[in-house]
C-alpha positions, 0 to 999 in steps of 0.5 A: 838537642835544642832547636834554635829559632832564627833571629829573623823569625823572632824579630818578625814575631816580636814586631807583629801587632794588632789594632782594632778600628770601627769606622762604619761599614767594614768593607770600606775600612779594609782597603785604606789599611791594606795600602800601607806598607807593613800591614799584612792583613785586615779582618772584617768583624764585630766587636764591642757587643754582648752576643758571642759569635754574632752574625751579620743579621744580628748585628744589622738589627742593631740590638747586639751592641756590636760595631762593624770593625776591622782588625789590622795586623801589622809590622811595627817595624814598618808602620807605626800605630800613630800612622794607623791612627791617621789612616783611620781618621782620614777615612771616617767622619769623626763628627758623626755619632749615629753612624757613618755617611748613609749608614745609620745605627749603632753598628756603624758608630766609630771607635778605636779599640785599644789593646794596651795602655800605649795604644790608648794614650796614642789614640787619645793624643791623636783625637785631641790633636784632630780636635785642636786642628779645627778641621771640623766644626762639630766635636769629635764623636769617635770613642776610645774604648778598651778592646772587647772580644773580636769576632770575624765576619762571615767570609763573604765580607772579607776583602769585599772590595776585591771579591765584589769590586763593582758593588764596592765602588758603587757603595763607596761612592753612593754612601757619601764616604768617597766624596766626603774624603776627597772634600775633607782631605783632598785627592792624595788621601 
């Protein structure tokens, strides 16, 4: 007897996609993506380095080559990859080459890690459009790189904004990120 797969299940599986963004501290990158209708999950982690299964301590030392990043799981029938790119750009300072806001070091650099040629093309187009907008006086420093193995961070980093809301709010404001986003993009970001 042949087992049938429901159409809804098949469609949902075909529409589930992944994206990877490095935007400085991964704690601050989960909330903006989780606000989007169609994003089902974010995972804080490490990518782009040479060590397998790196720890937070290894990444913080800056010698593993890894970026702090978030993997975004989304339904492409509800939210597009270009919308994810827009969310990414609105939550970083794309002109900083050596980190983000108060955080400095190679692990805090920004990058878009593309998983296929279409993502690469869309990422390149969005970067070019942002540069052409003349919103920023300095050139866009964010790199667009092929995806590398992604390693989930330790459990205590996952959705940190929910498990440690007071510390997260203090960090987001104190790092300069929150003020920069408000100044650059306005209240409705």
